[in-house]
C-alpha positions in Angstrom: 38.5 53.1 135.2 38.2 56.9 134.4 36.7 57.9 131.2 39.8 59.5 129.6 42.0 56.4 130.6 39.4 54.2 128.8 39.5 56.4 125.8 43.3 56.3 125.7 42.9 52.4 125.6 40.7 52.8 122.6 37.5 51.9 124.4 34.6 52.6 122.0 32.0 52.5 124.8 33.9 55.5 126.5 33.7 57.4 123.0 30.0 56.6 123.0 29.6 58.1 126.5 31.5 61.2 125.6 29.3 61.6 122.4 26.1 61.2 124.6 27.6 63.7 127.0 28.9 66.5 124.8 27.0 65.8 121.5 24.2 68.3 121.9 26.5 71.0 123.3 28.9 70.7 120.4 26.2 70.6 117.8 24.5 73.7 119.1 27.8 75.4 119.1 28.8 74.3 115.6 25.4 75.2 114.2 25.6 78.8 115.7 28.9 79.1 114.1 28.5 77.7 110.5 24.6 78.2 110.0 24.1 74.9 108.5 22.7 71.9 110.3 24.3 69.2 108.1 27.6 70.9 108.2 27.4 71.3 112.0 26.8 67.6 112.2 29.8 66.9 110.1 31.9 69.1 112.2 30.8 67.4 115.5 31.5 64.0 113.9 35.0 65.1 112.9 35.5 66.6 116.4 34.8 63.2 118.0 37.0 61.5 115.5 39.9 64.0 116.0 39.4 63.6 119.9 39.4 59.9 119.8 42.5 59.8 117.6 44.5 62.4 119.6 43.2 61.7 123.1 46.7 61.1 124.3 47.3 65.0 123.9 44.8 65.8 126.7 47.0 66.0 129.9 44.1 67.2 132.4 40.9 65.1 132.2 39.0 67.9 133.8 39.5 70.0 130.7 37.8 67.5 128.4 34.8 69.8 127.6 37.3 72.7 126.9 39.4 70.7 124.7 36.4 69.5 122.6 35.3 73.0 122.4 38.6 74.1 121.1 38.4 71.4 118.4 35.0 72.3 117.4 35.8 76.0 116.9 38.9 75.1 114.9 36.8 72.7 112.5 34.1 75.5 112.1 36.8 77.9 111.3 38.3 75.6 108.8 35.0 74.8 107.2 34.3 78.7 106.9 37.6 79.3 105.3 37.6 76.4 103.0 34.0 76.5 101.6 33.1 80.3 102.1 29.7 79.6 103.5 28.9 83.1 104.4 26.2 83.2 101.7 24.5 79.9 102.8 21.1 80.7 104.1 20.2 78.6 107.4 18.1 75.7 106.6 15.9 75.0 109.7 13.4 72.2 109.5 11.2 72.4 112.6 8.0 70.4 113.3 6.3 73.0 115.7 3.8 70.5 117.1 6.5 68.0 118.1 8.6 70.8 119.6 5.7 72.0 121.7 5.0 68.5 122.6 8.6 68.1 123.8 8.9 71.3 125.5 7.5 70.9 129.1 8.3 74.5 129.9 5.8 76.0 127.5 2.7 77.1 129.1 0.3 77.0 126.1 0.9 77.0 122.3 0.5 80.7 122.0 3.4 81.4 124.5 5.5 78.6 122.8 5.0 80.1 119.4 5.9 83.6 120.6 9.1 82.3 122.3 10.0 80.2 119.4 9.4 83.2 117.0 11.7 85.3 119.3 14.3 82.7 119.4 14.2 82.4 115.5 14.6 86.2 114.9 17.4 86.3 117.3 18.9 83.2 115.7 18.5 84.8 112.1 20.0 88.0 113.3 23.1 86.2 114.9 23.4 84.3 111.6 23.8 87.6 109.5 26.9 88.5 111.6 30.4 87.8 110.2 32.0 84.7 111.6 34.3 86.4 114.0 31.4 88.1 115.6 29.1 85.1 115.5 31.9 83.2 117.1 32.3 85.4 120.3 28.5 85.9 120.7 27.9 82.1 120.5 30.7 81.3 123.1 29.8 84.1 125.5 25.9 83.8 125.4 25.2 80.3 124.5 28.1 78.5 125.8 28.4 80.8 128.8 32.2 81.1 128.7 34.1 83.9 130.3 36.1 86.3 128.2 39.3 84.6 129.5 38.0 81.3 128.3 37.1 82.7 124.8 40.5 84.2 124.5 42.0 81.0 125.4 39.9 78.8 122.9 40.3 81.4 120.1 43.9 82.2 120.7 43.1 85.9 120.8 44.0 88.6 123.4 41.4 89.3 126.0 40.9 92.8 124.9 40.3 91.8 121.2 37.7 89.4 122.6 36.0 92.4 124.5 36.1 94.6 121.4 34.8 91.9 119.2 31.9 91.1 121.8 31.0 94.7 122.0 31.0 95.3 118.2 28.9 92.0 117.9 26.2 93.4 120.3 26.1 96.6 118.5 25.7 94.9 115.1 23.1 92.5 116.5 21.1 95.4 118.0 21.0 97.1 114.6 19.9 94.0 112.9 17.0 93.4 115.4 16.0 97.1 115.2 15.9 97.0 111.4 13.9 93.7 111.4 11.4 95.5 113.9 11.3 98.6 111.7 10.6 96.2 108.5 7.8 94.3 110.5 6.2 97.7 111.4 6.3 98.9 107.7 4.9 95.7 106.6 2.1 95.9 109.0 1.2 99.5 108.0 1.2 98.7 104.3 -1.3 95.8 105.1 -3.6 98.1 107.0 -3.5 100.8 104.1 -4.2 98.2 101.6 -7.1 96.6 103.6 -8.8 99.9 103.5 
């Protein structure tokens, strides 16, 4: 029996299968949107509960991932409106050694740390964007959606999505360049003080 049919029959094993298949994808999406790991986990849980309760509304089984993405986007928007999380700082708790051990693509610890630091800077820069820009950046680059898909999921005009994406790239570039200038100034100050 097909997964969606099993879900419609309230098969909890089917729900667990959906959670295992899409959980990481939804969690990454939610985290990039709300900037808080705990809140992102809550959004994902709510998404799965909503999906399980409203599975009868899904007409095309091939669109399950797309449907879940729409639910998570709406859930994150709701959290952002309700709780005004814009000033919340991201709380990332990483165990670098464990991450390095698990990452088989890392050549050596130095390469891994440089890559990790670059990802952290980019993630921090994305988190500084207003939600509407963070949303399009996340969907376009991290979820690899096309403009038409983003417009569909966010209920926006394609030209609006293109405009937001262009503005988001500009803002992101400015944030990253300011970060580099700040790093260079700090390095210069350390050299001057060391003399």
